[in-house]
PAFI-276345 format. One record per residue (C-alpha): residue in three letters; x, y, z. Coordinates in steps of 0.1 Angstrom, whole numbers, padded with zeros to 4 digits, always signed. Example, Ala and Ser with C-alpha at 12.3 -4.5 7.8 and 13.67 -1.06 7.14 Angstrom:
<sites>
ala+0123-0045+0078ser+0137-0011+0071
</sites>
This chain:
<sites>
asp+0000+0004+0000ala+0029+0023+0013gln+0046+0017-0022lys+0012+0024-0043gln+0006+0058-0026leu+0043+0066-0030asn+0039+0060-0066ala+0008+0081-0066leu+0025+0107-0058ile+0051+0103-0077ser+0029+0107-0111glu+0019+0132-0091leu+0040+0149-0094glu+0054+0146-0125asn+0022+0157-0140thr+0023+0191-0120asn+0061+0191-0132asp+0050+0188-0170arg+0020+0218-0159leu+0048+0241-0142lys+0069+0234-0176asp+0039+0245-0198thr+0029+0270-0177asn+0073+0288-0180ile+0070+0280-0218ser+0042+0301-0218leu+0053+0328-0197leu+0084+0331-0216glu+0065+0332-0251ala+0038+0366-0227lys+0073+0382-0219lys+0087+0377-0260lys+0058+0394-0269ala+0058+0419-0241glu+0089+0429-0253glu+0085+0430-0287ser+0055+0449-0283asp+0070+0474-0257asn+0099+0481-0285leu+0077+0484-0312lys+0058+0514-0292ser+0090+0526-0287ala+0102+0525-0322phe+0062+0541-0335leu+0068+0570-0310ala+0104+0578-0325asn+0090+0570-0355val+0062+0598-0350ser+0079+0624-0335his+0100+0624-0362glu+0070+0622-0387ile+0055+0652-0370arg+0082+0672-0369thr+0093+0673-0409pro+0063+0685-0419leu+0058+0710-0388asn+0101+0726-0389ser+0085+0731-0430ile+0060+0750-0424val+0079+0774-0394gly+0102+0774-0417phe+0088+0785-0446ser+0064+0805-0426ser+0087+0825-0416leu+0109+0826-0450leu+0075+0846-0461asn+0079+0879-0441asp+0108+0887-0465pro+0098+0913-0481ser+0118+0909-0513leu+0106+0876-0524asp+0088+0874-0559asn+0053+0859-0563glu+0068+0823-0585ile+0092+0819-0551arg+0061+0833-0524asn+0040+0812-0542ser+0062+0777-0543tyr+0065+0788-0502ile+0026+0786-0495gly+0019+0755-0517leu+0049+0740-0492ile+0029+0748-0466glu-0003+0740-0475ser+0017+0700-0484asn+0027+0698-0451thr+0004+0708-0434glu-0021+0677-0451ser+0006+0655-0443leu+0005+0669-0402leu-0034+0663-0404val-0032+0628-0419leu-0010+0615-0388ile-0032+0636-0363asp-0063+0617-0380glu-0051+0582-0377ile-0034+0585-0344met-0073+0595-0336asp-0089+0568-0357leu-0070+0541-0339ser-0081+0555-0308lys-0114+0555-0315ile-0117+0524-0332glu-0098+0511-0294ala-0122+0524-0274gln-0155+0519-0294gln-0164+0554-0298leu-0162+0545-0340thr-0200+0548-0352leu-0212+0541-0380lys-0234+0558-0408met-0249+0528-0426gln-0264+0541-0466asp-0268+0524-0503phe-0246+0543-0525ser-0224+0535-0557ile-0190+0517-0552asp-0187+0529-0588val-0192+0564-0587leu-0166+0560-0555met-0143+0548-0573glu-0145+0572-0604glu-0143+0597-0576leu-0113+0585-0556phe-0098+0580-0596ala-0105+0615-0602ile-0085+0629-0573phe-0056+0604-0575asn-0053+0611-0608his-0051+0647-0609gly-0030+0646-0574his+0001+0624-0580lys+0034+0633-0597asn+0046+0604-0607gln+0040+0600-0643ser+0055+0567-0645val+0026+0551-0624glu-0005+0541-0645leu-0041+0546-0625lys-0066+0521-0635ile-0105+0515-0630ser-0117+0480-0639lys-0153+0480-0642thr-0171+0444-0640asp-0200+0459-0662pro-0196+0494-0677asp-0232+0499-0680lys-0245+0488-0648glu-0239+0507-0610leu-0232+0486-0576phe-0253+0495-0548val-0238+0484-0516phe-0251+0492-0479ser-0220+0508-0460asp-0206+0533-0441arg-0192+0552-0478val-0170+0575-0455arg-0155+0547-0438val-0152+0524-0474lys-0135+0561-0490gln-0112+0557-0459val-0103+0519-0464phe-0098+0529-0502val-0078+0562-0495asn-0058+0542-0476leu-0049+0511-0499leu-0044+0533-0532thr-0019+0559-0508asn-0002+0528-0498ala+0000+0513-0534leu+0008+0546-0544lys+0039+0553-0524phe+0057+0516-0532thr+0050+0521-0567asp+0074+0540-0593ser+0064+0517-0621gly+0039+0499-0642phe+0002+0505-0630ile-0022+0506-0598glu-0054+0495-0603met-0089+0494-0580gly-0123+0477-0593tyr-0142+0449-0576ser-0154+0412-0581leu-0184+0397-0570leu-0186+0367-0544glu-0210+0345-0535asn-0240+0359-0500asn-0241+0395-0514glu-0204+0396-0515ile-0182+0418-0531ala-0145+0416-0529ile-0127+0445-0537tyr-0090+0457-0542val-0063+0479-0557lys-0029+0459-0578asp+0000+0471-0578thr+0032+0469-0594gly+0051+0479-0570ile+0077+0461-0546gly+0056+0438-0538ile+0056+0418-0497arg+0073+0386-0490lys+0046+0361-0478glu+0062+0355-0441his+0053+0392-0439his+0017+0393-0453glu+0002+0387-0418ala+0021+0416-0400ile+0015+0444-0423phe-0018+0447-0404his-0003+0452-0373arg-0006+0483-0346phe+0030+0504-0354arg+0049+0482-0381lys+0065+0494-0406leu+0084+0470-0432asn+0109+0480-0457asp+0122+0463-0482asn+0163+0462-0488ser+0167+0487-0515gly+0177+0505-0487lys+0151+0533-0495ile+0133+0547-0469tyr+0094+0552-0471arg+0076+0575-0443gly+0050+0562-0425thr+0036+0559-0387gly+0025+0522-0395leu-0007+0529-0391gly-0021+0532-0419leu-0029+0490-0426ala-0038+0486-0390ile-0068+0509-0393thr-0075+0502-0422lys-0084+0463-0408lys-0096+0475-0384leu-0126+0498-0400val-0129+0467-0424glu-0140+0447-0396leu-0164+0469-0381leu-0185+0472-0417gly-0183+0427-0412gly-0160+0420-0438arg-0120+0406-0442ile-0088+0418-0454trp-0062+0401-0468ile-0029+0402-0493glu-0021+0386-0520ser+0021+0392-0525glu+0048+0385-0539ser+0087+0403-0534gly+0092+0422-0563lys+0059+0410-0580gly+0035+0435-0568ser+0007+0433-0544ser-0033+0431-0541leu-0050+0444-0513lys-0089+0431-0514phe-0115+0434-0488thr-0151+0420-0488leu-0180+0436-0477
</sites>
């Protein structure tokens, strides 16, 4: 009997030891994630500080130069254009931080309505085609049926915001070729909207990481791409709030196709 009790105790101790090992592994993984999160936040704060300082320095610097009475109109207008451009960049950054805060605090309200996806795409095409300066990149629209309009019931402002984030991202990482936006019909009254580009592309192991907060991925060319690493994180949260899902199809050096459903 004593031997049986001893064997039972040993067995129980071995089980407890196994559970402790599993707990220890879980704690080490949690510690690693916490450290990674802390490092990402530190990098994010440093990056945001840089992203805010850059346009602010331009705004302050060129504003002070406008006081020079000897400036001719052409130079004065170019300074005003630079001030306006940097002010816009600063507002975009502040909007991103505010949007992420609202989403995480669950204070973002949706205003659902019927609207035409085709009209929205044409509107965005006109804005981006006029605004982007790289003549080596062609902006295109792909329509499923040129004679029909597709209406969806969603929040037009937020769908537009998702589109703008994806188009801005595509323009940032595409030096030549084309950027195409369009949609395809799926089952169960769903559509898949896409923004496709011929840019630098993303390796498969990074497909999930691009949607994480504070995460920035650069290629190996040595080129520095501006941004806070918030754009696609906000985009993913907005798409999920609208009841859809978002994913990427991409290979390094072969462009990307970002798709989301409504």
